[in-house]
Every structure is written in C-alpha cells, then in structure tokens.
MARZA-911257 format. One record per residue: x, y, z of N, C-alpha, C, O in turn. Coordinates in steps of 0.1 Angstrom, whole numbers. Each point is the difference from the previous one (the first is absolute). Layout:
<recs>
+-------+-------+-------+-------+-------+-------+-------+-------+-------+-------+-------+-------+
!    nu !    nv !    nw !   cau !   cav !   caw !    cu !    cv !    cw !    ou !    ov !    ow !
+-------+-------+-------+-------+-------+-------+-------+-------+-------+-------+-------+-------+
!     X !     Y !     Z !     X !     Y !     Z !     X !     Y !     Z !     X !     Y !     Z !
...
+-------+-------+-------+-------+-------+-------+-------+-------+-------+-------+-------+-------+
</recs>
This chain:
<recs>
+-------+-------+-------+-------+-------+-------+-------+-------+-------+-------+-------+-------+
!    nu !    nv !    nw !   cau !   cav !   caw !    cu !    cv !    cw !    ou !    ov !    ow !
+-------+-------+-------+-------+-------+-------+-------+-------+-------+-------+-------+-------+
!   558 !    33 !   274 !    -8 !    10 !    -2 !     2 !    12 !     8 !     0 !    -2 !    13 !
!     2 !    15 !   -19 !     2 !    11 !     7 !   -10 !     8 !     1 !    -5 !     5 !   -10 !
!    -1 !    -4 !    24 !   -12 !     9 !     3 !     6 !    13 !     6 !    11 !     1 !     7 !
!   -19 !    10 !   -12 !     3 !    13 !     6 !    -4 !    -1 !    16 !    -6 !   -10 !     4 !
!     9 !    20 !     2 !    -3 !    -1 !    15 !   -15 !     2 !     2 !    -5 !    -5 !    10 !
!    -2 !    12 !   -18 !   -15 !     1 !     2 !    -5 !   -14 !    -3 !    -8 !    -6 !     8 !
!    11 !     0 !   -19 !    -4 !   -14 !    -4 !     2 !    -9 !    12 !    -9 !    -8 !     4 !
!    20 !     8 !     1 !     4 !    -9 !    11 !    -9 !     3 !    11 !    -5 !   -10 !     6 !
!     3 !    23 !    -2 !    -9 !     4 !    12 !   -14 !    -7 !    -4 !    -6 !    -8 !     7 !
!     1 !    12 !   -17 !   -14 !    -5 !    -6 !     0 !   -15 !     4 !    -8 !    -3 !     8 !
!    16 !    -5 !   -14 !     1 !   -15 !     2 !     0 !    -3 !    15 !    -6 !    -9 !     4 !
!    13 !    16 !     4 !     2 !    -2 !    14 !   -14 !     3 !     6 !    -5 !    -9 !     7 !
!    -2 !    20 !   -10 !   -13 !     2 !     5 !   -10 !   -11 !    -3 !    -7 !    -4 !     9 !
!     7 !     0 !   -22 !    -9 !   -11 !    -4 !     1 !   -12 !    10 !    -9 !    -6 !     6 !
!    23 !     3 !    -6 !     2 !   -12 !     8 !    -3 !     1 !    15 !    -5 !   -10 !     6 !
!     7 !    22 !     0 !    -5 !     2 !    13 !   -13 !    -1 !     2 !    -5 !    -5 !    10 !
!    -4 !    10 !   -21 !   -14 !    -1 !     1 !    -6 !   -15 !    -1 !   -10 !    -3 !     5 !
!    17 !    -5 !   -12 !    -3 !   -14 !    -2 !     5 !    -8 !    13 !    -6 !   -10 !     3 !
!    16 !    15 !     4 !     4 !    -7 !    12 !    -8 !     3 !    12 !     0 !    -8 !    10 !
!    -9 !    20 !   -10 !    -9 !     2 !    10 !     7 !     9 !    10 !    10 !     6 !    -1 !
!   -18 !    -5 !    12 !     2 !     8 !    11 !     6 !    -6 !    12 !    -3 !   -12 !     3 !
!    13 !    19 !     5 !     6 !    -5 !    11 !    -6 !     7 !    11 !    -2 !    12 !    -2 !
!    -3 !   -19 !    14 !    -8 !     4 !    10 !     7 !    -4 !    13 !     1 !   -12 !     3 !
!     3 !    21 !     7 !     5 !    -3 !    12 !   -12 !    -3 !    10 !    -9 !     9 !     1 !
!     8 !   -20 !     5 !   -10 !    -4 !     8 !     8 !    -3 !    15 !    11 !    -5 !     1 !
!   -19 !     9 !    11 !     7 !     0 !    12 !    -9 !    -5 !    11 !     3 !     1 !    11 !
!   -16 !    -7 !   -15 !   -10 !    -5 !    10 !    -4 !   -14 !    -5 !     9 !    -8 !    -3 !
!   -22 !     6 !     2 !    -5 !   -12 !    -2 !     2 !    -4 !   -13 !    -4 !   -12 !    -3 !
!     9 !    20 !    -8 !     2 !    -3 !   -13 !    15 !    -6 !    -1 !     3 !    -5 !   -11 !
!     4 !     4 !    20 !    12 !    -8 !     3 !    -3 !   -15 !    -1 !     8 !    -8 !    -4 !
!   -20 !     5 !     8 !    -3 !   -16 !     1 !    -3 !    -4 !   -14 !    -8 !     7 !    -7 !
!    13 !   -17 !     3 !    -4 !    -5 !   -15 !   -14 !    -5 !    -1 !    -6 !     0 !   -10 !
!     2 !    -5 !    22 !   -14 !    -5 !    -1 !   -11 !    11 !    -2 !   -10 !    -2 !    -7 !
!    13 !    13 !    12 !    -9 !    12 !     0 !     2 !     3 !   -16 !   -10 !     0 !    -7 !
!    21 !     4 !     2 !     2 !     3 !   -14 !    -5 !    -9 !   -10 !    -5 !     4 !   -11 !
!     6 !   -17 !    14 !    -7 !   -10 !    -8 !   -14 !     0 !    -1 !    -6 !    -2 !   -11 !
!    -1 !     6 !    23 !   -14 !     0 !     1 !    -4 !    12 !   -11 !    -9 !    -1 !    -8 !
!    16 !    12 !     9 !    -4 !    12 !    -7 !     3 !    -1 !   -15 !    -9 !     2 !    -8 !
!    23 !    -6 !     5 !     3 !     0 !   -13 !     0 !   -13 !    -9 !     4 !    -1 !   -12 !
!    -8 !   -10 !    20 !     1 !   -14 !    -6 !    14 !    -4 !    -5 !     2 !    -8 !    -9 !
!     8 !    14 !    16 !    15 !    -3 !    -2 !     8 !     6 !     9 !    -5 !     9 !     6 !
!    18 !   -13 !    -2 !     9 !     8 !     7 !    10 !     4 !    -8 !     9 !    -8 !    -5 !
!    -9 !    22 !     3 !    12 !     5 !    -9 !    14 !    -1 !     6 !     1 !     0 !    12 !
!     8 !     0 !   -21 !    14 !     1 !     5 !     0 !    10 !    11 !    -8 !     9 !     0 !
!    19 !   -11 !     9 !    -2 !    10 !    10 !    14 !     1 !     7 !     7 !   -11 !     0 !
!    -1 !    22 !     7 !    12 !     0 !     5 !    -1 !     8 !    14 !    -9 !     9 !     1 !
!    17 !   -11 !     7 !    -1 !     7 !    14 !     6 !    14 !    -2 !    10 !     2 !    -8 !
!   -16 !     9 !    14 !     5 !    12 !     0 !    -2 !     9 !    11 !    -7 !    -3 !     9 !
!    13 !    15 !    -7 !    -1 !     9 !    10 !    -4 !    15 !    -6 !     5 !     5 !    -9 !
!   -15 !    -1 !    16 !    -4 !    14 !    -3 !     3 !    10 !    12 !    -5 !    -1 !    11 !
!    14 !     9 !   -15 !     5 !     9 !    11 !    -8 !    13 !     0 !    -6 !     4 !   -10 !
!     4 !     4 !    22 !    -9 !    12 !     1 !   -14 !    -4 !     3 !    -8 !     9 !    -2 !
!     5 !   -21 !     6 !   -13 !    -2 !     3 !    -2 !    -8 !    12 !    10 !    -5 !     5 !
!   -21 !     4 !     1 !    -3 !    -7 !    13 !   -13 !    -8 !    -3 !   -10 !     5 !    -6 !
!    11 !   -19 !    11 !   -12 !    -9 !    -4 !    -8 !     0 !    14 !     6 !    -4 !    11 !
!   -19 !     8 !   -11 !    -7 !     1 !    12 !   -11 !   -12 !     1 !    -5 !    -5 !   -11 !
!     1 !     2 !    22 !   -13 !    -7 !     3 !   -11 !     9 !    -2 !     2 !    12 !     2 !
!   -13 !   -17 !    -5 !   -12 !     8 !    -1 !   -10 !    -7 !    10 !    -2 !   -12 !    -1 !
!    -4 !    21 !    10 !    -9 !    -5 !    10 !   -12 !    -6 !    -8 !    -5 !     6 !    -9 !
!     1 !   -18 !    13 !   -10 !    -9 !    -5 !     1 !    -4 !   -15 !   -10 !    -1 !    -7 !
!    22 !    -2 !     3 !     3 !    -3 !   -14 !    10 !   -10 !     1 !     9 !     0 !     9 !
!   -10 !   -11 !   -19 !     9 !   -11 !    -1 !    13 !     3 !    -9 !     8 !    -8 !    -2 !
!    -7 !    21 !    -3 !    11 !     4 !    -8 !     5 !    13 !     4 !    -6 !     8 !     7 !
!    17 !    -6 !   -12 !     9 !    13 !     3 !    -2 !    10 !    -8 !    -7 !    -1 !   -10 !
!    14 !    12 !    12 !     3 !    12 !   -10 !    14 !     4 !     2 !     6 !    -4 !     9 !
!    -1 !    12 !   -19 !    10 !     8 !     2 !    -1 !    15 !    -2 !    -9 !     4 !    -8 !
!    17 !     5 !    15 !     1 !    14 !    -3 !    15 !     5 !     2 !     8 !    -6 !     7 !
!    -7 !    18 !   -15 !    15 !     4 !     1 !     3 !     2 !    14 !    -8 !     4 !     8 !
!    21 !    -8 !    -5 !     7 !     3 !    13 !    16 !     1 !    -4 !     5 !   -10 !    -4 !
!     0 !    21 !     6 !    14 !     2 !    -5 !    10 !   -12 !     6 !    10 !    -4 !    -6 !
!   -14 !     1 !    18 !    10 !   -11 !     6 !    -5 !   -15 !    -2 !     6 !    -9 !     5 !
!   -16 !     8 !   -12 !    -8 !   -14 !    -1 !     7 !    -8 !   -10 !     7 !     5 !    -9 !
!   -10 !   -19 !    10 !     4 !    -9 !   -10 !    -8 !   -12 !    -1 !     0 !    -7 !    10 !
!    -7 !     3 !   -20 !   -10 !   -10 !    -2 !     7 !   -11 !   -10 !     5 !     2 !   -11 !
!    -7 !   -14 !    18 !     4 !   -12 !    -8 !   -12 !    -6 !    -7 !   -11 !     0 !     6 !
!    13 !    -5 !   -18 !   -10 !    -6 !    -7 !     4 !    -7 !   -14 !    12 !    -4 !    -1 !
!   -21 !     3 !    -8 !     5 !    -7 !   -12 !    -5 !     9 !   -12 !    -9 !     8 !     1 !
!    16 !   -10 !   -13 !    -4 !     7 !   -11 !    -6 !   -12 !    -9 !     7 !    -9 !    -3 !
!   -20 !    11 !    -1 !    -5 !   -10 !    -8 !     1 !     6 !   -14 !    -4 !    11 !    -3 !
!    10 !   -21 !    -6 !     5 !     4 !   -13 !   -10 !    -3 !   -12 !    -8 !   -10 !     0 !
!     8 !    18 !   -10 !    -7 !    -3 !   -12 !   -17 !     1 !     3 !    -7 !    -8 !    -6 !
!     2 !    17 !    14 !   -13 !     1 !     3 !    -6 !     5 !   -13 !     6 !     9 !    -7 !
!   -18 !   -14 !     2 !    -6 !     4 !   -13 !    -9 !    12 !     4 !    -1 !     3 !    11 !
!    -4 !     4 !   -20 !    -8 !    11 !     0 !   -13 !    -4 !     8 !    -3 !     6 !    10 !
!    -4 !   -17 !   -16 !   -11 !    -6 !     7 !     3 !    -2 !    15 !    -7 !     4 !     9 !
!    19 !   -11 !    -6 !     1 !    -5 !    14 !     3 !    13 !     8 !    -2 !     0 !    12 !
!     7 !    10 !   -17 !     2 !    13 !     7 !   -12 !     6 !     3 !    -2 !     5 !    11 !
!    -8 !    -5 !   -20 !   -12 !     5 !     2 !    -8 !    -6 !    12 !    -6 !     7 !     8 !
!     7 !   -22 !    -8 !    -6 !    -8 !    10 !     6 !     3 !    14 !    -7 !     1 !    10 !
!    21 !     1 !   -10 !     6 !     3 !    12 !    -3 !    14 !     5 !    -2 !     2 !    12 !
!     0 !     7 !   -22 !    -5 !    14 !     6 !   -14 !     0 !     6 !    -3 !     7 !     9 !
!    -7 !   -16 !   -16 !   -13 !    -3 !     4 !     1 !    -6 !    14 !    -7 !     3 !     9 !
!    17 !   -13 !    -6 !     2 !    -6 !    13 !     5 !     9 !    11 !    -4 !    -1 !    11 !
!    12 !     9 !   -16 !     5 !    10 !    12 !   -10 !    11 !     2 !     0 !     6 !    10 !
!   -10 !    -5 !   -20 !   -12 !    10 !     1 !     4 !    13 !     3 !    11 !     4 !    -4 !
!   -20 !     4 !    10 !     1 !    14 !     1 !     9 !     5 !    11 !     3 !    12 !     1 !
!     2 !   -21 !     8 !     8 !     3 !    12 !    15 !     3 !    -5 !     8 !     6 !     7 !
!    -5 !   -12 !   -19 !    14 !     2 !    -3 !     2 !     9 !   -13 !    -9 !     1 !    -8 !
!    21 !     4 !     5 !     4 !     6 !   -12 !    10 !    -9 !    -6 !     8 !    -5 !     9 !
!    -6 !     2 !   -21 !    12 !    -6 !    -6 !    11 !    12 !    -2 !    -3 !    10 !    -6 !
!    14 !   -13 !    10 !     9 !    11 !    -2 !    14 !    -6 !    -7 !     2 !   -12 !     1 !
!     6 !    20 !    -7 !    12 !    -5 !    -4 !    10 !     1 !    10 !     1 !    11 !     6 !
!     7 !   -21 !    -3 !    11 !     1 !    10 !    12 !    -7 !    -4 !     0 !    -7 !   -10 !
!    11 !     9 !    17 !    13 !    -7 !    -5 !     3 !   -10 !    12 !     0 !     3 !    12 !
!     3 !   -16 !   -16 !     2 !   -10 !    13 !    14 !    -5 !    -5 !     4 !     1 !   -11 !
!     3 !    -7 !    20 !    14 !    -7 !    -2 !    -3 !   -15 !     1 !    -6 !    -5 !    10 !
!    10 !    -2 !   -21 !    -1 !   -15 !     1 !     9 !    -5 !    11 !    11 !     6 !     1 !
!   -16 !   -16 !     6 !     7 !    -5 !    13 !    14 !    -8 !    -6 !    11 !     2 !     5 !
!   -15 !   -10 !   -15 !    12 !    -9 !    -5 !    10 !     8 !    -7 !    11 !    -3 !     3 !
!   -13 !    13 !   -11 !     9 !     6 !    -9 !     3 !    15 !     2 !     8 !     6 !    -7 !
!   -16 !    -2 !    18 !     2 !    16 !     2 !    -3 !     8 !   -12 !     4 !    12 !     1 !
!   -10 !   -16 !   -12 !    -4 !     6 !   -10 !   -13 !     9 !     4 !    -9 !    -4 !     6 !
!    10 !    17 !   -11 !   -12 !     9 !     2 !   -10 !    -2 !   -11 !     4 !    -1 !   -12 !
!   -18 !     1 !    15 !    -9 !    -2 !    -9 !   -11 !     9 !     3 !    -5 !     1 !    11 !
!    -1 !     5 !   -22 !   -13 !     8 !     0 !   -12 !    -9 !     0 !    -2 !    -8 !    -9 !
!    -6 !     8 !    18 !   -12 !    -8 !     0 !   -11 !     9 !     6 !     1 !    10 !     6 !
!   -13 !   -17 !    -9 !   -13 !     5 !     8 !    -1 !    -6 !    14 !     6 !   -11 !     3 !
!   -13 !    18 !     4 !    -5 !    -7 !    14 !   -12 !     9 !     4 !    -2 !    11 !    -5 !
!    -6 !   -16 !    16 !   -11 !     5 !     5 !     3 !     7 !    12 !     6 !    -6 !     8 !
!   -10 !    19 !    -6 !     2 !     8 !    11 !   -13 !     6 !     4 !    -8 !     5 !    -8 !
!     7 !    -7 !    22 !   -13 !     5 !     6 !    -3 !    13 !    -2 !     9 !     8 !     3 !
!   -23 !    -4 !    -8 !    -3 !    13 !    -2 !    -1 !    10 !    11 !     4 !    11 !    -1 !
!    -9 !   -16 !    13 !    -1 !     9 !    12 !    11 !     1 !    10 !    -1 !    -7 !    10 !
!    10 !    15 !   -13 !    14 !     0 !     8 !    -4 !     4 !    15 !     8 !    -3 !     8 !
!   -18 !     8 !    -6 !    -5 !     3 !    13 !    -9 !   -11 !     8 !    -5 !     2 !    11 !
!     4 !   -12 !   -17 !   -10 !    -9 !     4 !     3 !    -5 !    16 !    10 !    -6 !     2 !
!   -18 !     9 !     7 !     1 !    -5 !    14 !     1 !   -14 !     2 !     4 !    -4 !    10 !
!    -9 !    -5 !   -20 !     1 !   -15 !     1 !    14 !    -6 !    -2 !     2 !   -12 !     1 !
!     7 !    20 !    -4 !    14 !    -5 !    -4 !     8 !     0 !    13 !     1 !    10 !     8 !
!     6 !   -23 !    -7 !     8 !    -1 !    12 !    11 !   -10 !    -1 !     0 !    -8 !    -9 !
!     9 !     8 !    17 !    12 !    -9 !     0 !     5 !    -5 !   -13 !     0 !     8 !    -9 !
!     6 !   -21 !     9 !     6 !    -7 !   -11 !    -7 !   -11 !    -4 !    -1 !    -8 !     9 !
!    -3 !     5 !   -22 !    -7 !   -12 !    -5 !    11 !   -10 !    -2 !    10 !     4 !    -5 !
!   -13 !   -16 !    10 !    10 !   -10 !    -1 !    -5 !   -11 !   -10 !   -11 !    -6 !     3 !
!    17 !     2 !   -14 !    -4 !   -11 !   -10 !    -1 !   -13 !     6 !   -10 !    -7 !    -3 !
!    20 !     3 !    11 !     1 !   -14 !     6 !   -12 !    -2 !     9 !    -7 !   -11 !     0 !
!     4 !    22 !     8 !   -12 !    -2 !     9 !   -13 !    -1 !    -7 !    -9 !    -8 !     4 !
!     8 !    17 !   -14 !   -12 !     0 !   -10 !    -1 !   -15 !    -5 !   -11 !    -5 !     0 !
!    21 !    -2 !    -5 !    -1 !   -13 !    -7 !    -5 !    -9 !    11 !    -9 !    -8 !    -3 !
!    14 !     9 !    16 !    -4 !   -10 !    10 !   -14 !     3 !     4 !    -8 !   -10 !     1 !
!     3 !    25 !     2 !   -12 !     1 !     5 !   -12 !     4 !    -8 !   -11 !    -1 !     4 !
!    14 !     7 !   -16 !   -11 !     6 !    -9 !     0 !    -4 !   -13 !   -10 !     2 !    -7 !
!    21 !   -10 !     2 !    -1 !    -3 !   -14 !   -12 !    -7 !    -5 !    -7 !     5 !   -10 !
!     5 !   -16 !    18 !   -12 !    -7 !    -4 !   -13 !     6 !    -2 !    -7 !    -2 !   -10 !
!     4 !    11 !    19 !   -14 !     9 !    -1 !     3 !     9 !   -11 !    -9 !     1 !    -9 !
!    19 !     6 !     8 !     4 !     9 !   -13 !    -3 !    -9 !   -14 !    -7 !     4 !    -9 !
!    14 !   -14 !     9 !    -1 !    -9 !   -13 !   -15 !    -3 !    -2 !    -4 !     4 !   -11 !
!    -4 !    -9 !    19 !   -14 !    -1 !    -1 !    -7 !    12 !    -4 !    -8 !    -1 !    -9 !
!    10 !    13 !    15 !    -6 !    12 !    -3 !     4 !     5 !   -14 !    -8 !     7 !    -7 !
!    19 !   -10 !     3 !     7 !     5 !   -13 !    -8 !    -8 !   -12 !    -3 !     4 !   -11 !
!     1 !   -16 !    15 !    -9 !   -11 !   -10 !   -14 !     6 !    -2 !    -6 !     1 !   -10 !
!     1 !     3 !    22 !   -14 !     6 !    -1 !     0 !    12 !    -9 !    -8 !     1 !    -9 !
!    19 !     8 !    12 !     1 !    12 !   -10 !     1 !    -3 !   -14 !    -5 !     7 !    -8 !
!    12 !   -18 !     5 !     3 !    -3 !   -15 !   -13 !    -6 !    -5 !    -4 !     2 !   -12 !
!    -5 !   -10 !    21 !   -15 !    -6 !    -5 !    -8 !    13 !    -2 !    -7 !     2 !   -10 !
!     7 !     9 !    21 !    -8 !    11 !     0 !     2 !    10 !   -14 !    -9 !     5 !    -6 !
!    22 !    -5 !     2 !     4 !     8 !   -11 !    -6 !    -5 !   -13 !    -4 !     7 !    -9 !
!     2 !   -19 !     9 !    -7 !    -5 !   -12 !   -15 !     3 !    -2 !    -5 !    -2 !   -11 !
!    -2 !     5 !    21 !   -12 !     4 !    -1 !    -3 !    14 !    -4 !     7 !    10 !     3 !
!   -18 !    -8 !   -10 !    -4 !    14 !    -6 !     2 !    11 !    10 !     6 !    10 !    -4 !
!   -11 !   -11 !    15 !     1 !    10 !    10 !     8 !    -6 !    13 !    -5 !     0 !    11 !
!    17 !    -3 !   -15 !     9 !    -7 !    10 !     5 !    11 !    10 !     0 !    12 !    -3 !
!     3 !   -19 !    16 !     4 !    10 !    11 !    15 !     4 !    -2 !     7 !    -7 !    -7 !
!    -3 !    18 !    13 !    14 !     4 !     0 !     6 !   -10 !     9 !    -7 !    -8 !     7 !
!    22 !    10 !    -7 !     8 !   -10 !    10 !    -5 !     5 !    14 !    -3 !    -9 !     8 !
!     2 !    21 !    -5 !    -4 !     5 !    13 !   -12 !    -6 !     5 !    -1 !    -6 !    11 !
!    -9 !     7 !   -19 !   -14 !    -5 !     4 !    -1 !   -16 !     1 !    -7 !    -6 !     7 !
!    14 !     0 !   -15 !     2 !   -15 !    -2 !     4 !    -5 !    15 !    -6 !    -8 !     7 !
!    19 !    14 !    -4 !     7 !    -4 !    11 !    -9 !     2 !    13 !    -1 !    -8 !     9 !
!    -5 !    21 !    -8 !    -8 !     3 !    10 !   -12 !   -11 !     2 !    -2 !    -5 !    11 !
!    -5 !     4 !   -22 !   -12 !   -10 !     0 !     6 !   -14 !     5 !    -5 !    -6 !     9 !
!    15 !     1 !   -16 !     6 !   -14 !     2 !     5 !    -1 !    14 !    -4 !    -9 !     7 !
!    12 !    19 !    -2 !     5 !    -2 !    15 !   -11 !     0 !    10 !     1 !    -7 !     9 !
!   -11 !    16 !   -11 !   -10 !     1 !     9 !    -7 !   -12 !     1 !    -2 !    -5 !    11 !
!    -2 !    -2 !   -21 !    -9 !   -12 !     0 !     8 !   -12 !     5 !    -5 !    -9 !     6 !
!    19 !    10 !    -9 !     8 !   -12 !     4 !     6 !     1 !    15 !     5 !   -10 !     5 !
!    -7 !    21 !     1 !     7 !     0 !    13 !    -9 !    -4 !    13 !     5 !    -3 !    11 !
!   -18 !     5 !   -12 !    -7 !    -2 !    13 !     6 !     4 !    12 !     3 !    -8 !     9 !
!    -1 !    20 !    -8 !     4 !     5 !    13 !    15 !     3 !     2 !     4 !     8 !     7 !
!     4 !   -15 !   -14 !    13 !     1 !    -1 !     3 !     9 !   -12 !    -7 !     0 !   -10 !
!    19 !    10 !    11 !     1 !     9 !   -10 !    14 !    -4 !    -5 !    10 !     5 !     6 !
!    -8 !   -13 !   -16 !    14 !    -2 !    -6 !     7 !    13 !    -5 !    12 !     0 !    -2 !
!   -20 !    11 !     1 !     5 !    11 !    -5 !     9 !     9 !    11 !     7 !     9 !    -3 !
!    -8 !   -14 !    16 !     7 !     5 !    10 !    13 !    -7 !     2 !     1 !    -9 !     7 !
!    10 !    15 !   -15 !    13 !    -7 !     1 !     9 !    11 !    -1 !    12 !    -3 !     1 !
+-------+-------+-------+-------+-------+-------+-------+-------+-------+-------+-------+-------+
</recs>
C-alpha cells in the first residue's frame, strides 16, 4: 500500500498515542515496587541519562528533585508506554511541587536520544534543596517507609475527599516516627 507522507504521519501519530507516554524518572519512581503500588504494573523501562540538570536532596523529604544545571547529569530510567490515566495519577502523585516538562534523554544502552516527560521542581530558589540525592542510599535507608506512605496515598486517593500526596506523607510519617524523623536523610 502506498501512503502519502501526511497519511503516514497520521498513522504514526495514532500509533504513538496508543503506545502511550515515555517518562524519565530519577528518584523513588526508579523502584519497581513504588511504580507497582501506584500503577498496579511495572511498565517496560530502560536506563537513561538527562544532561543539563542536577538531582538534589530536599530537607525533610524522602524524595529528590531536579533543576536545570548546565554542567549536571542525572541518571534514571525511562518508563515506557504510560497511559493517559497513569500519567494523570503520576501528575497527582508528584503534586503541586513539580511541573511535568519535556526533555531529551540519552538511552544508556543504545545512545539513542529520546523526547520524554519528567518532573522538575517548581521553586528553583528553594532553600531546602542541597547536595546530591543517591538512589542506592534511598533504597537502603528510606524505601520501606516511602513504599508504605505511597500505599497510604493510593488508599487516600480512592476516598471522596482524599488527601494530596504531600499531606498523606506528612500525616503518615508523623504518626509512624514517634520521635525519629525518617525524613532527615
């Protein structure tokens, strides 16, 4: 079958919509357990690098953020084939602290460049940002509490007046710590 260029472009557009969205994740969403709690599945994923950004720790938080930094480089994963509903849920999970932005990443295995979405911290002047967030350290020290708090977020989201992720995490972690603050990491 001979398609015109515009027919071919139209078919490709329809196919890409069915395929879903690709999302670069660089923090807790790299953990398949966290993604599974949120989406009830673990999408296909590939390792990638985002240049021109720095991954920060955030004071009193179990998760990181990124902001533009001309010399920075952030490793992470691209979650492939995210549906519209899943992207809405992830937008809700990231809450008002982040904006979803289009960025270009380089896939680690193939060096292929890929246009994807990612979540960037809204407040570029936030005094609570510091240092470099480490995924392996997070898995060792904070993942268990984070996964439990994420389960609470999913439960709360089902309620008519469910809490935001920020409020759910604050409530859960205050009740669970009894004097210790797992957020200080």
